[in-house]
N, C-alpha and C positions, 0 to 999 in steps of 0.2 A: 296702345294698338300702333305701329309701325305705319308711315304714310303709304308705304306698298299695300301692306294687306288691307287698309283703309281702302286706298283707289281699287283693288281687286272686289272690295266687297260693294262698292260705289257702283263698280260696271257690270256687277252679275245682273243679267236680265235685262242690258240695254244695246242697243247696237253698238257694234265693234268701230272703232274709229275709223274713218275713211283712209283708203290707203294713201300715200303721199302720192302727191300728181306729178306724172310725169313730164308733164312742161313745164317752162318756168312761169309763161303767162296763166295756166291753169292755178300755180301755186301762188300766184299774185291776188287774180279773184278768190281765191279761196279763202286768202288771207282778210281782205277786206269784208267776204260776207261773213266771217267769222266775228269781226270787228262791231258789225251791226246789228248780230242777232241778240235776241233777248235772253236775259239770265236772271236768275232769283237774286241772285245778290244785288241787281241793277235797282232794288229798293233801298237797299241800303247806301249805295251811292247816290242816288236822287236826294235821300235824307240829308248826305252830307254838302250838296248844295244846296239845299233849300235852308240849311242850318247855319249856311256860311261856314262850315268845318272846313278846316286846310288838312287834315288826315284821318284816316278811317283806319281803326285797330280792331281786329278781331283776334278772340284768344279763347281757345277751349276752358269753359268752366266760368267765363265771364261774359256779361252783356256786350254787346259790340259798345267800342269807346270812341268819341270825335275830338278832336283837338279845334276848340275854337276860341280865338283870340289868343293861343298861346297856352289853355289850359283843356287837360283832358277831363272829360266830362262824359257818364254812363248815359247808354241810353235807357229808356222806362221798359225794361222787357225782360224774359229769363234769359239765363247765363245759353250760352252755345255748345253743345254737345259735340264728340266727335263725328257723330253721323252728320249732323246738320251741317258742322264743316266742309268737310269732303262734300256735300251736297252743293254747299256754296260755291267751293272755290275750284273744283277740278273742272267742270264744265268752262273756269273760265280760258283756261291753257290750252294750248293748242298742242298736237304732237310734238315738236319742236322742245317747247317750254315744260311739258312734262317730262321729256329725257333729261333737261337740264336741271328740275327738280329732281329727279331720282339720283341723277349722277352727284349732282353738288349740294343736293339739300337745300335749295333756295333757287327762284326765279325771278330775273324781272322783266318787265313788258308793261306796255302801255294797254287801256281799256276805255273806252270810249261808251259815254250814255246820253240819251235824250232826254231832256227836262225841258217839257214846255214849249218844245219845237227848236231848242238848242242844243247844240252838241256840246259836251264837258269831258276832258280828257282826264284820266287819272294815272299816275306813273304809280303800277303794282310791284309790291313785292310778297311772294309767297313762300315761307321760311315754315323749317320744323324746329320745334323746340320741347325738349326733355318728351322727345316721341310723338308731340302731337303737331298738326298743321296749323298755322296761323296766317295772317294777312296784314299786311301794313301798306296803305296807298295814301299818296297823295295827289290832293285838288290842284289842278293847274287851270290857272285864270285862262277864259277862252277870249279875255282881250289883255293887250298890251300896253300897260299905262306909259305916260313919259315921265322924264326924269323927276319934273316937278310933280306929277302926281305919286311918285315913290319917295319925295323927299329924299332925293340924292341932292348934292353939292353940284353945283353948274360946272365943275372941272368934269365931269363922266362925258359930258358933251365931246370936250376935245379930246379925251379917248379913243374917240371914235373915229377920227380925223387922220389918224395914220395910213401912210400908204403899206408898209409894211412892216413887222415886228410881230411882238405879243403882248397880249395883256391877259394877266389871271385874274380870275374871280377867287377869292380864297375865302373859306369859311366852314363849319360844321353842316350835317344836316340838317335841313332846317331853317337856314339862316338867310334864305331868300335869295341866293345865288343864280339860280335859274331864272327869276324874274328878271333880275336887274341886267342878267345877261341878254335875255331877250328883247328888255328895253334898249341896248346898245346897238344889236342889231336890227332892233326897226328903225333906230335913228339913219343907221345906214340906208336903211332900204329907202325913206322917206327923202331923204337929202343927193343921193348918189345914183349913178346910173352903173352896177357892178352886178358881177356875180357872185352871189353868197351861197357856200355850199357847207352841209351841216352831217355832222357824222356823230350819231346819238345814240344810246343804249339805256332806257328807247328814246324815240322822239317825244317831246314834251308839249312844246309849243310851237302849235303848227303856223306859218307866217301867211300873211296875205300880201302877194306882191305888189308893190307900187311902183318905184322906179327900178327895183331891182329883178335880177331874174334868180331865183331861190330855188336851188334843188335840195331835198333833207332826206338822209339817207340813215336809215335804222342798222345799228349792227344787228347780224344774226338773221334779220328779215330780208334787206336788200346787199347787204355785204357779210363775209362770215366775221372779221372783228377789224378792229381799230388799223390794225397795221396793214392790213392789206386796202383796205378803205382810202388810208393815206397814201399809199402808192399808186391807186386810182386816181386820185385827187389831182396829183401834177400832170395830169394828161388831159384834165375835166374842165381847164382855164379857170378857176376859181380868184377873185381879187380878196374876200372874204370867207376865212374858215372857221367853224366850231368845230372844237374838239372835243367833244362831251367833258369827261371827266379824266382829269391825269391820272391814272390809277397805278402805272406801270413805267419800268423804264422804256419800254417799246412806244408806249403812246406818247411820253413827252420827247423820245430823240427823234419821232416822225414829227412830230409838231415843230420842234425847233428847227428842225430842217426846212421846213414849209416855209418857216418866218425867215430863214435865211437866204432863202431863194426868190425872195419878194411878195410874198404875201401877208397880210394881215390875219394873224391868229387869235381868236379868241378862246380861253378853256376854262374850266373850274378845277379846285383842289382842294382837298381836306387839310385845312391848316386853321391855326388859331388867329394869324393876323398876318399883316405884310410881311413884316421883318422875317417871322418865322418861316414863312415860305420858302425861302433860301435853302434853309435847314433839311425841311420836308421834301423839296427836290432831291437832293444829294443824298438824302437818305434812301432813296430809290437804286442807288449805284454803288458799286464797289470802290472804296478811296481811291484807286489809284486812277479814277476816271475825271475826279472832283476838281482838279485845275484846269480841264479842257471844258469843263461844264462851266465851271464857274466864267470863263471866258465866252461862252457861247451865251450864257445867261447876261452877262454884262453889255455883250454886243448888240442882242438881240431883242431883249426883254423891255417894253415901253414903261410899262405900270403894272403895280399888283395892287388890287383892292380887297381888303379884308372888309366882312361884314357880318354882324349879328342883327337878328331881329329883336325889338323891345314892343311888349305891351304900351300902347299910347294913351294919354290922357285928353285929347282933344276928341270931341264928338265927330261920329262918322269915320274914325282913322282906327282902324284895328292895332296894328302893328307897325311901327316905322323903323328903318334900319339908322344901327350906329356905324360909321364906315370910318375906316383907315385907308389912306393913299398915299403911297409910294410911288412916285414917278424915277424913271431913272436918267436923272442929271447927271453931270460929271461926276458930283460927288457921291451918289448913290454908288454909280459903277464903279469908282475908285476903291470905294469899300469893301463890294462886294470883291471886285478882282484879288486885293491885298488881304481878304478872309477875315475881315474886321467886321462880321454880322453883329456884333453887340455894339456897334456904333450906330446901326442901322436907324432904331429909333429916335437918337437925336438928332441925325441929320433929317429925319422927318420932321422935326419942331425947328429945327433951322433954316428949312427951305418952305415955310408955312405960306410966305408969300407968293412961291409959284403953285399953291394952289394944293401943294399936301397937307396931310393932317392927320393925327393917330387918333386913338378913342377918347381919348382925353378931349382933346379939343371937339370933337364930333359929340361926346356927352354935354359939353358945357353950350353947344349950339342948341340941341334938343330941347334943355332945359329951358333954357334963355328965350326959344320960340314957342316954350310950354306944349311942346309935344310929349315929352313924359316929365313923370315928378321927378323930385330929387331923391325919392327910396330908390327908384328902379336904377337912375344913373350910378348911386353908390353901391349899390347892388351888384352892377356887371363892371364898376371902374377898374379897370388894370392898376391903377395908381390914386386911391380914395383921396391921400393927402393933395396931390397936384391937381386932382378934380377941384376939394373943397377951396385952394388957394385962387383957382380960375374962377369959381362961381362969386370970390369974393373980390374981382378983378384984381387978382395978383398975378403977373407974366413970371413964368420962371424963363430964364436965359437957357439955351441949349448951351452945354459948353461946347470948348473946340473940339472938333474931331479929327482935324486931319493932323 
């Protein structure tokens, strides 16, 4: 059964959706009324909060699944039918998201539920697969840990102190990028009197202002797209900007332009690690633009942080990040400009005294501090032999790279 037929079946006998509001203020009020409305699916969202699940998965023919400490676990109930799935999911979507879902086969938005007097946000993706509707929702913490609470290295604090430039968080979905970048922005919020402007799709973490003035704009609800939001941003006097996810060349170009014009820009990107992020950015653009892009990256990028989440063996700690950090010192800038990306990993090891580290160094530290076990470290290590030597106290000198 197609999603359109399911939707038609679901809507028969129900009230028609309210016509689009004529005035922007009315549309905004309607948006927030929709957010706080009670839905049948909220029972599952509340279960995710109470079970400390990071993700909720709904698939037709299966019971609901939750990811708890990195492992998917089914709930003890009957499988979800097509009819129940439509009944659970479609009321969550407003007119705009239903239209996007029908046109694109998927929609992203935020949803808020109340659990024992506390509001919890979820980042929701509604999808179609094999003609069925499904849902994946990521729970967003309603409190923002500091760097020590996230078991992040001390250099993360230094990456928040630049006046301008770009700092990217790289990793796959579920690697903890959102939480880390929220912690970085909150550090700025607690220590400087600045204006922070975020452009997100959707808004995940809602910040509580301390020393900073913070404006958070959601793509699709507050502004049409990232490109328009960035054009508006130059007139909104931001000191620090968060530009959601670098998904396309337009988003990256507008973000790097903001960094060039005196703003500190934070962003996230899907990449496996810090050195590989350079290639990931270049892949967004045609070959004839690569030289100019390398120059812009070398001159404006301050750091790239690669991150993965691992199960912890420490009591009370669910998962911990293994972190790769590449700051743009003269050596790294020169390698990027001269297209020697294959030497960036060696540069990270050579510049460890400056706070840089690769995944091997990070895994070694996590094992030594008894946050993860050796089996986990070897399972994810990019270079198992190098990690074995590090755990034996044998350091491998980085080769000459210049």
